N, C-alpha and C positions, 0 to 999 in steps of 0.2 A: 486034465487039472483035478485036482483033489477037492472034494467038497470042505474039508476041513482045513481049507488054506485059510490062513489069519488073514483078517483084513488090515490093510496097511494104515499106518497112523493117521494119514491126511483124511483117508475115507471116512474113518472112524470119527474125526471131528466134525466133519460134515452132516454125520448121520445122526450125532446127538444134537447139533445145532438145530437141523431141520426138525427132529422129534419135539424139542423144546419149542420152538417156534410154532408148530402146530398145536402142541398143548396149550400155549398162551392165546393163540387165536380162537381155539374152541371155547376155552374158558370166558374169553372176551364177548365173543357171540351169544353164549349162553346167557352173560349177564345182561347184554343189552336186550336179549329176548325177553328175560324176566323183568326188566326195567320197562320195556313196552306194554306188559301184562298190567303192571302197577299202576294206580291212577296218578297222574302227575299232581304237582302242587296247585296247579292251576285249576284242573277238575275237581280237586277236593274242595276248593274254596269257591267254585261255581256257584253252589247254593248258598253259602254262607252270607251272613250279613257283612256288609262293607262300611268301615268308619271313615269319615272324611273330616280333614281339617278345614273349618271354613273361616278360621279367623282373619286372614288376610282378604278376603274378598270384599269388594268395593261395590257400590251401585253400578251396574251393566255388566258385571264380571260373571262369566260362567265357567263352571268345571264339570268334566265328564268323568265319570266313573264306570266301571262294568260290573253288573251284577246279574247272575244267572244268565251270561252271555249276551245281556242287553245293555245298551248305552243309556245312564241314567244322568240327565242333566240337572245340575243346581244353578240357579240363577239367582243372584241378587237384585232385587228391584228397588229403585228408588221411591220415595212418596208420591211423584206424579205418576209413574207407571202403574201404582197400585190404585191411585185415586180415579184413574181413567177407565178402570176396568169395568165398574157399574154401568157407564155410560154405554158401554157396548152390546148391553145384553140383547137389544133388538136386532143386531147383526147376525147372532150367534145361532147354531143350530142346537146347542144344549146349553144354554147360560147358567143352569141350574145343577149341572151333571147328574141328570136323572136317568138317563141311560146306563143300563149295565153298571150300577152304583158298586155291586159286589165285585165285580172285577176291576174297574176302571178308577174309581174313586172312594177311597176309604172314608169313614163318616166324618172324620175330623178334618178332612179336605173339602166337605161339601158345602164350599162357601164361595163367594165371589171371586177370591184371590186362590182358591183351591190349594190350601196349605195350612200348615200349623201357624206358622209366623208370616205375616203379611208380606215382609220385605224377600221371602225365600221362596222360590218355585223348586220344587223337586218333582221332576217328570220323567218317563221315559221316553226317549228320543226316536221313536218309531210312530212312523205316520200310521193310523187305523185303516187306510185305505188297502195299501199293497205292501206295508212294511218297509219302504223306504225311509231315509232318515232327512228329517227337515233341516233346514240351515236356520241360523239366528239371524234376524233381520231386526235388531233392537232400534234402530234409528227411525224416527218418525218422518213422516213426509213422503211425496212420490218417489217412487223407485220402480225399476222394470218389473214386470209381473206382479205389481202390488198397487192397490188403489191410491189416489191422490190424497186422501184422506187416513193414510195408513199411521196406526198408533204404536207400531212396535209388535214383534212378535215373532213367528216362526212361517217360512215358506217351504213347502215340499216342492222341489223344483221338477219331480217326476210329472205329476199331474196337476200342479196349481193348488193343492189345498193349503189353506192359510189358517194359523192359529195365533190368538193372542198371548198376551205376556202371562196368562194363567193356563196357556195349552189347551184353550177352549176353541174348537173349530169353528169357523165361520159358516154361514148357511149357504146352501147351494155350491157346495164343493165335493168334490168325490169322496174324501175321508167322511165315514158316517159318526165317527165318535171322537170325543175329547182323546188328548193324550193321557195315557195311563199315569196315575200317580201311584208309585210303589209304597209299600208299608216302609215308614221311617219314624225316628223319633229323636230327640236332640237330648245327649248325653250331658251337654253344658251348652253354654252360649257360644261355644266355639268347636264343639264335636257334634257331628251328625251321623247317624247310625242308619244305614239303608238297607232294608230287607228284613226289618223287624220292628214291631211298635209297640204300644202298651198291651194290646190284644193278644200278642204272640210271645211275649217275652216269658 
């Protein structure tokens, strides 16, 4: 058989098709590889401030947003929830947010309601014990794993730590600190910016 024998038409078509398919596959693989090296939009935004519309929130509502990979809760409290906070001081481990204030509580949140506006709590939803995420228990009164005189707040189901409606931890619980209050500020009455405040702008 001669080495110069022409390739039949059908075989030539298959060779061209296979070559083209291989080229496309290589290009797609290369593009996919480059895409994995580039930071995703989510990764780019991980450290950026997060803006939240709070216009539709009613007392008792809670919204959760992600900031720096952590859940941040925004809770709208009613007047009764706010008024009851001061009466709980004797039951709390750190009622005045004096522990680790630079890390956990910005200066503008070192008050009884731990917030800029009394009706809104802005807190990182991670327990200071082992990093579990507490659950909202806003209804007052006796409930499983809660005291009979419960005024509303948060319960960490992992080890039983409890926090009031300002994210302050109750005394004699595994969690050593109050919930973290992230930097935040109000852009308007209905827009909240989490991750930036007047000191970082």
